[in-house]
C-alpha positions in Angstrom: 178.8 155.5 177.8 175.5 154.5 176.3 173.3 157.2 174.9 169.7 157.3 176.3 167.0 155.9 174.2 165.1 158.5 172.3 161.6 157.1 172.5 160.3 159.5 169.9 162.9 158.3 167.4 162.3 154.6 168.4 158.5 155.1 167.8 159.2 156.8 164.4 161.5 154.0 163.3 159.1 151.3 164.4 156.3 152.9 162.5 158.5 153.2 159.4 159.5 149.6 159.6 155.9 148.6 160.0 155.0 150.6 157.0 157.7 149.0 155.0 156.7 145.5 156.2 153.1 146.3 155.1 154.2 147.4 151.7 156.4 144.3 151.3 153.5 142.1 152.2 151.1 143.9 149.9 153.7 143.6 147.1 154.1 139.9 147.8 150.3 139.5 147.6 150.2 141.5 144.4 152.9 139.2 143.0 151.1 136.1 144.0 147.8 137.5 142.6 149.4 138.4 139.4 151.1 135.0 139.0 149.6 133.0 136.1 146.9 130.6 137.1 147.9 127.0 137.0 145.7 125.4 134.4 147.5 122.1 133.8 146.6 119.2 136.1 148.8 116.3 136.8 148.3 112.8 138.3 151.7 111.2 139.2 152.6 107.7 138.0 155.8 105.6 137.3 156.8 102.5 135.5 156.2 99.4 137.6 159.7 98.0 136.8 161.2 101.0 138.7 160.0 99.5 142.0 162.9 97.6 143.6 162.3 97.8 147.3 163.4 94.5 148.9 160.8 94.7 151.7 157.9 94.9 149.1 158.1 91.6 147.1 154.5 91.3 146.1 152.3 93.3 143.8 150.1 94.4 146.8 153.3 95.5 148.7 154.5 97.5 145.8 151.2 99.2 145.1 150.9 100.1 148.7 154.4 101.5 148.8 153.8 103.7 145.7 150.5 105.0 147.1 152.1 105.9 150.4 154.9 107.8 148.5 152.4 110.0 146.7 151.9 108.3 143.4 148.4 108.0 142.0 149.0 105.4 139.3 151.4 103.0 137.7 152.1 101.7 134.2 152.6 98.0 133.5 154.3 96.2 130.6 152.1 94.1 128.3 152.6 91.2 128.2 154.3 90.7 131.5 154.6 88.0 134.1 152.2 89.6 136.5 149.0 87.9 137.4 146.0 90.0 136.4 143.8 89.0 139.3 146.7 89.9 141.7 147.0 93.3 140.0 143.3 94.0 140.3 143.2 93.0 143.9 146.2 95.2 144.7 144.6 98.2 142.9 141.4 97.8 144.7 143.1 97.5 148.1 145.3 100.4 147.7 143.5 102.8 145.3 146.6 102.9 143.1 145.4 103.1 139.5 146.7 101.0 136.6 146.6 104.1 134.3 148.3 102.6 131.3 150.1 99.8 129.7 153.3 99.7 127.6 153.4 97.4 124.6 156.6 95.6 125.5 157.0 94.0 122.1 156.9 97.1 120.0 160.6 97.5 119.3 161.1 94.0 117.9 157.7 93.6 116.3 156.9 97.1 115.1 154.2 98.1 112.8 156.4 99.9 110.3 158.5 96.9 109.4 159.1 95.9 105.8 158.4 92.3 106.9 154.8 91.3 106.8 155.2 88.7 109.5 156.8 91.1 111.8 153.9 93.5 111.3 151.3 90.7 111.9 153.0 89.9 115.3 153.1 93.6 116.1 149.3 93.8 115.4 148.7 90.8 117.7 150.8 92.3 120.4 149.0 95.6 120.3 145.5 93.8 120.1 146.4 91.9 123.2 147.6 95.0 125.1 144.4 97.0 124.2 142.2 94.1 125.5 144.3 93.7 128.6 144.1 97.4 129.3 140.2 97.1 129.5 140.6 94.2 131.9 143.0 96.1 134.2 141.2 99.5 134.0 143.9 101.2 132.0 142.9 103.9 129.4 146.0 103.8 127.1 148.6 101.6 125.6 152.1 103.2 124.9 153.5 102.3 121.5 156.6 102.8 119.4 155.0 102.7 116.0 158.0 102.2 113.8 161.7 102.0 113.7 163.8 103.4 110.8 167.1 101.7 110.1 169.3 100.4 107.3 166.7 97.8 106.6 163.6 99.8 106.8 163.4 103.2 105.0 161.6 106.2 106.4 158.9 106.0 103.8 158.3 102.4 104.3 158.0 102.9 108.1 155.5 105.7 107.6 153.3 103.9 105.1 153.2 100.6 106.9 152.7 102.0 110.4 149.9 104.4 109.2 148.1 101.6 107.5 148.4 99.3 110.5 147.2 101.9 112.9 144.2 102.8 110.8 143.3 99.1 110.8 143.5 98.7 114.6 142.2 102.1 115.6 138.6 101.1 115.4 139.2 98.4 118.1 140.8 101.0 120.3 137.9 103.3 119.8 135.4 100.6 120.6 137.3 99.6 123.8 137.7 103.1 125.0 141.5 102.7 125.2 143.8 105.1 123.5 147.0 104.2 121.6 149.7 106.8 122.8 152.8 107.0 120.6 156.0 107.9 122.3 158.8 110.0 120.9 161.9 107.8 121.3 165.2 107.5 119.5 163.9 105.4 116.7 165.0 107.7 113.8 161.3 108.4 113.1 159.0 111.4 113.6 161.7 113.8 114.6 159.8 117.1 114.6 156.5 118.1 116.2 155.0 119.3 112.8 155.8 115.9 111.3 154.4 114.1 114.3 151.1 116.0 114.1 150.8 115.3 110.3 151.4 111.7 111.0 148.6 111.6 113.6 146.2 113.5 111.3 146.9 111.0 108.5 146.1 108.2 110.9 142.9 110.0 111.5 141.5 108.5 114.8 140.7 110.2 118.0 142.0 107.1 119.8 145.6 107.6 118.5 147.7 110.4 120.0 150.9 111.1 121.8 152.6 109.9 125.0 155.0 112.9 125.2 158.4 112.1 126.7 160.0 115.4 127.9 163.5 114.2 128.2 163.8 112.1 125.1 163.2 115.1 122.8 166.0 117.2 124.2 168.5 115.5 121.9 166.9 117.2 118.9 164.4 119.7 120.1 162.6 121.6 122.8 159.7 120.1 124.8 157.6 123.2 124.8 157.6 123.3 120.9 156.3 119.9 120.7 153.5 120.5 123.3 152.5 123.7 121.5 152.2 121.9 118.0 150.6 118.7 119.2 148.2 120.6 121.4 145.5 119.4 123.6 144.0 117.2 120.9 147.1 114.9 120.7 149.0 115.2 124.0 147.5 112.3 125.9 150.1 111.6 128.6 153.6 112.5 129.7 156.9 110.7 130.5 158.9 112.6 133.0 162.7 112.5 132.8 165.5 114.9 132.2 168.5 115.2 129.9 171.7 117.1 129.9 173.0 118.5 126.5 176.3 119.2 128.1 176.8 115.6 129.2 175.6 114.5 125.7 178.2 116.6 124.1 181.0 115.9 126.6 180.4 112.2 127.4 178.2 110.8 124.7 174.5 110.6 123.7 173.2 108.2 126.4 175.2 109.9 129.2 172.8 112.8 128.7 170.3 110.8 130.7 172.6 110.6 133.7 170.9 113.5 135.5 168.1 113.6 138.0 164.7 115.0 137.3 165.0 118.8 137.5 168.8 118.9 137.0 168.9 118.7 133.2 168.0 121.0 130.3 164.3 120.3 130.1 163.3 123.9 131.1 160.5 123.0 133.3 159.0 126.5 133.7 158.6 126.7 129.9 157.3 123.1 129.8 154.7 124.0 132.4 153.7 127.2 130.6 153.2 125.2 127.4 151.1 122.6 129.2 149.1 125.4 130.9 148.4 126.9 127.5 146.9 123.7 126.1 145.0 122.9 129.5 146.7 119.6 130.0 144.9 117.3 132.4 146.3 113.8 132.6 148.9 111.4 133.7 152.6 112.2 134.1 154.8 109.0 134.6 158.4 109.0 135.7 160.7 106.9 133.6 164.0 107.0 135.2 166.3 104.6 137.1 164.3 103.2 140.0 165.4 101.6 143.2 164.3 101.2 146.8 161.7 103.2 148.8 164.2 106.0 149.5 165.0 106.4 145.8 161.3 106.3 144.8 160.5 108.9 147.4 163.2 111.2 145.9 161.6 110.7 142.4 158.2 111.6 143.9 159.6 114.8 145.4 161.4 115.8 142.3 158.3 115.3 140.2 156.4 117.5 142.7 159.0 120.2 142.3 159.2 120.3 138.4 155.4 119.9 138.0 154.6 122.7 140.4 152.9 120.2 142.9 155.1 121.0 145.9 153.6 123.0 148.7 
């Protein structure tokens, strides 16, 4: 037999529930109000070579696809087989920005080489990329400045690349295009303190850093690099992830076999460090590309780790 409803008890319980709900809502609002203000600002981009959608064969098709997927810009190789006029027309039609170029000859013809002819070709490649950047509206050229190996010592790579960058930096300054050095696995500039000292020795406001979050996890922590390089030198970001467990269990390069957000980058700490320096710039995905579905996933994952998701 059911007991009759005690309306007084029901009213009391309802008022208590309402009070608890109000307190919970107020607490949630306090938590939201107390959350650190997001100071870093990001514009999303990716490398053009990642676009492999069969239904988008032309530059215009690919630019339109990227814009529709939420990307603001794209990085192109220099030199490449793309027609500059076609690129400019696609950018104007879609609003997708060519935000940067990548010196595609820097590994083979790097500025730190002990061979004078190699350095000369490297200067020519960088000169071409800087001038092409102005034609395409890009504001940076990504560069690997040197490679240390059995044939090129650390000291040689440092001296030669600093000298070459000092020589070409005035051109970059006059063009309004920045040279952004990337941390890669080139056995060179392996700590943020060393990287900052290197940039200070070059001594140009047009030479800074294109910081790759995932690349550094083999031998460091991204937030440490961001803190030391600071707003003065962190020009742009490459977004990828890396798993130290995969590195240890399966080999160095297997560490990259994780999707953005699934590795050891520690994105909340990375964002906090970027907030602290007031980063305001481009963040470009550099991961395995694919068709429209894969690119949409990359866009969503970037939104998630960069705090851009609703």
